[in-house]
C-alpha positions in Angstrom: 32.4 -36.3 -20.4 33.7 -39.6 -18.9 33.2 -38.3 -15.3 29.7 -37.2 -16.2 28.7 -40.6 -17.7 30.3 -42.4 -14.7 28.2 -40.2 -12.3 25.1 -41.0 -14.1 25.9 -44.7 -14.0 27.0 -45.1 -10.4 25.1 -42.3 -8.5 21.3 -42.1 -8.5 21.6 -39.0 -6.5 23.4 -37.3 -9.3 20.7 -38.3 -11.7 18.0 -36.7 -9.5 20.1 -33.6 -8.8 20.9 -33.1 -12.5 17.2 -33.4 -13.5 16.3 -30.7 -10.9 19.1 -28.5 -12.1 18.0 -29.0 -15.8 14.5 -27.9 -15.0 16.0 -25.0 -13.1 18.0 -23.9 -16.2 15.0 -24.3 -18.4 13.0 -22.0 -16.1 15.8 -19.4 -16.3 15.9 -19.6 -20.1 12.1 -19.1 -20.3 12.6 -15.5 -19.0 14.0 -14.5 -22.4 10.7 -15.2 -24.0 8.6 -13.9 -21.3 5.5 -11.8 -22.5 6.1 -9.5 -19.5 9.0 -7.3 -18.3 10.1 -8.1 -14.7 8.8 -4.7 -13.4 5.5 -4.8 -15.3 2.5 -4.6 -12.9 -1.2 -4.8 -13.3 -0.9 -6.8 -16.5 -3.0 -9.8 -15.3 -5.9 -10.2 -12.9 -4.9 -9.6 -9.2 -4.7 -12.4 -6.6 -5.8 -15.3 -8.7 -5.0 -18.8 -7.4 -3.2 -21.3 -9.7 -5.2 -22.4 -12.6 -4.9 -23.4 -16.3 -4.7 -19.8 -17.2 -2.2 -18.8 -14.5 -0.1 -21.9 -13.7 1.3 -20.5 -10.4 -1.3 -17.8 -9.8 -1.0 -14.1 -9.7 -0.1 -11.6 -6.9 -1.6 -8.4 -5.5 0.4 -6.3 -8.0 -1.2 -8.1 -11.0 1.9 -10.1 -11.9 2.0 -13.6 -13.2 4.0 -15.6 -10.6 5.1 -18.2 -13.2 6.9 -15.6 -15.3 8.1 -13.8 -12.2 9.7 -17.1 -11.2 11.6 -17.4 -14.4 13.2 -14.0 -13.9 13.9 -14.8 -10.2 15.7 -18.0 -10.9 17.7 -16.3 -13.7 18.8 -13.5 -11.5 19.6 -15.9 -8.6 21.7 -18.0 -10.9 23.5 -14.8 -12.1 24.4 -13.9 -8.5 25.6 -17.4 -7.8 27.8 -17.5 -11.0 29.4 -14.2 -10.3 30.2 -15.4 -6.7 31.6 -18.7 -7.9 33.7 -17.0 -10.7 35.3 -14.6 -8.2 35.5 -16.8 -5.1 36.9 -19.9 -6.9 39.0 -17.7 -9.2 40.8 -16.2 -6.2 40.8 -19.4 -4.4 42.5 -21.3 -7.3 45.2 -18.7 -7.8 46.0 -18.4 -4.1 45.9 -22.1 -3.4 48.0 -23.0 -6.4 50.7 -20.5 -5.7 50.7 -21.0 -2.0 51.0 -24.7 -2.3 53.7 -24.7 -4.8 55.8 -21.7 -3.9 55.7 -22.4 -0.2 58.0 -20.4 2.1 57.1 -16.8 3.2 54.4 -16.5 0.5 52.7 -19.7 1.9 52.9 -18.5 5.6 51.4 -15.1 4.8 48.7 -16.5 2.6 47.8 -19.2 5.1 47.6 -16.7 7.9 45.2 -14.6 5.8 43.1 -17.6 4.8 42.9 -18.9 8.4 41.9 -15.5 9.7 39.1 -15.2 7.1 37.8 -18.7 7.8 37.2 -18.0 11.5 35.2 -14.8 10.7 31.4 -15.7 10.6 30.4 -14.8 7.0 26.7 -14.3 7.4 26.9 -11.7 10.2 29.7 -9.8 8.3 27.6 -10.0 5.1 24.5 -8.6 6.9 26.6 -5.7 8.3 28.0 -4.8 4.9 24.7 -5.0 3.2 23.1 -2.9 6.0 25.7 -0.2 5.5 25.2 -0.3 1.6 21.4 -0.5 1.9 19.8 1.2 -1.1 22.9 0.8 -3.2 22.9 -3.0 -3.5 22.5 -4.7 -6.9 22.6 -8.3 -7.9 26.1 -7.8 -9.2 27.2 -6.2 -5.8 25.7 -9.2 -3.9 27.5 -11.6 -6.2 30.8 -9.8 -5.8 30.5 -9.7 -1.9 29.6 -13.4 -1.8 32.6 -14.2 -4.0 35.0 -12.1 -1.9 33.8 -13.9 1.3 33.9 -17.4 -0.1 37.4 -17.8 -1.6 39.3 -18.7 1.6 37.9 -22.3 2.3 38.4 -23.6 -1.3 41.9 -22.1 -1.5 42.9 -24.2 1.5 41.6 -27.3 -0.2 43.5 -26.5 -3.5 46.6 -25.8 -1.5 46.5 -29.3 0.1 46.2 -30.9 -3.3 49.2 -29.0 -4.7 51.3 -29.9 -1.7 51.1 -33.5 -2.8 51.4 -32.8 -6.5 54.6 -30.9 -6.2 56.3 -34.0 -4.8 55.4 -36.0 -7.9 58.0 -36.9 -10.6 56.4 -34.9 -13.3 56.9 -31.8 -11.2 60.6 -32.5 -10.8 60.8 -33.2 -14.6 59.2 -29.8 -15.3 61.7 -28.1 -13.0 64.7 -29.8 -14.5 63.5 -28.9 -18.0 63.6 -25.3 -17.1 59.8 -24.6 -16.9 58.9 -21.5 -14.8 56.8 -22.0 -11.6 53.8 -20.4 -13.3 53.9 -22.8 -16.2 54.4 -25.8 -13.9 51.4 -24.8 -11.8 49.1 -24.0 -14.8 50.1 -26.8 -17.1 51.0 -29.6 -14.8 49.0 -29.1 -11.7 45.8 -27.2 -12.6 44.4 -30.1 -14.8 44.5 -32.4 -11.7 42.3 -29.9 -9.9 39.6 -29.4 -12.5 37.4 -32.3 -11.3 37.6 -31.0 -7.7 37.1 -27.4 -8.9 33.9 -28.4 -10.7 32.5 -30.1 -7.6 33.5 -27.1 -5.5 31.8 -24.7 -8.0 28.5 -26.6 -7.3 29.0 -26.0 -3.6 29.7 -22.4 -4.3 26.5 -22.0 -6.2 24.7 -23.6 -3.3 26.3 -21.2 -0.8 25.5 -18.1 -2.9 21.8 -19.0 -3.6 21.3 -19.7 0.1 22.9 -16.5 1.3 21.1 -14.4 -1.4 17.7 -15.7 -0.2 18.6 -15.0 3.4 19.7 -11.5 2.7 16.6 -10.7 0.7 14.3 -12.1 3.3 15.9 -9.7 5.8 15.3 -6.8 3.3 19.1 -6.4 2.6 19.2 -7.5 -1.0 18.4 -5.8 -4.2 14.7 -5.5 -3.6 14.1 -3.9 -7.0 15.3 -7.0 -8.8 13.4 -10.3 -9.2 15.2 -13.1 -7.3 13.9 -16.0 -5.3 14.7 -14.1 -2.1 13.0 -10.9 -3.1 9.9 -12.8 -4.2 9.6 -14.3 -0.6 10.3 -10.8 0.9 7.5 -9.1 -1.1 5.1 -11.9 -0.5 5.6 -11.4 3.2 5.5 -7.6 2.8 2.0 -7.8 1.2 1.0 -10.4 3.9 0.3 -13.3 1.6 -0.1 -15.8 4.4 -2.4 -13.6 6.5 -4.7 -12.9 3.5 -4.7 -16.7 2.7 -2.9 -16.3 -0.6 -0.4 -19.0 0.2 0.5 -19.6 -3.5 2.3 -16.3 -3.6 4.9 -17.3 -1.0 5.0 -21.1 -1.4 6.2 -20.9 -5.1 9.5 -19.3 -4.5 10.1 -21.2 -1.2 9.5 -24.5 -3.0 11.7 -23.5 -5.9 14.5 -22.5 -3.5 14.3 -25.8 -1.6 14.3 -27.8 -4.9 17.3 -25.9 -6.2 19.2 -26.4 -3.0 18.4 -30.1 -2.9 19.5 -30.5 -6.6 22.7 -28.7 -5.9 23.3 -30.7 -2.7 22.7 -34.1 -4.5 25.1 -33.1 -7.3 27.7 -31.9 -4.8 27.7 -34.9 -2.6 27.7 -37.5 -5.5 30.5 -35.6 -7.2 32.6 -35.5 -4.0 31.9 -39.2 -3.4 33.0 -40.0 -7.0 36.3 -38.1 -6.5 37.0 -39.9 -3.2 39.9 -42.4 -3.8 38.1 -45.0 -1.8 35.0 -44.9 -4.0 37.3 -45.1 -7.1 38.8 -48.3 -5.7 35.3 -49.7 -5.3 34.4 -48.9 -8.9 37.5 -50.6 -10.2 36.8 -53.7 -8.1 33.2 -53.7 -9.4 34.3 -53.5 -13.0 36.8 -56.4 -12.5 
């Protein structure tokens, strides 16, 4: 809570990003009270521009874009959360154990991590999704994104543990008979939580960006409402050529705003955790 209040106090970018993300969450929650199911068609007038009755207009399938957007944002966030849970979960475990245990385990895990980091993730993801085309779901996409995004954070966590294992409290834990697992989980993990929270924001940004990219290429779960699939179907029904720009601009603007919000929160949190910025805050308070 203290970190959150400090970020609000010292970082205007965090305030802006938080407001954008709060609006995003509200949009996602509105999907639970939507008068329409995500697959309902021909429930409103077709191809109506934004108005008081239809805030974001309607599309050629007779769907209200505003309520479609609520489902799209919710599903995109679900994909991102699945990816972050898997990717950061694996990254934390590997990074903690690799940094503390060292030796053969560290060499093997570091080799695997370095090998994964040099592989371009987007082309590999496109290849996998092309092979699985027709069998992709939002949960599958989230799982794939998580599996492909655990290596970079694990390397960052490892570097933190390498410094923590030389601290006095680590030696105290060893001399008191604590197991390696308890030392890592009880003594080291709390130090990583602030960095982990900042890293989760970056992971959500990565997942949403990749989901939109895959969907636009027709490789996502086209039967589910996401920000990417909304853009895909808008192009499929030639929204721009038929001068119904509101159909495609709504999900594009939403995607851009979410990315900006996540980026602002990410950079402000990283700046807050930087030791140099901490020193500046202490000097400012004095």
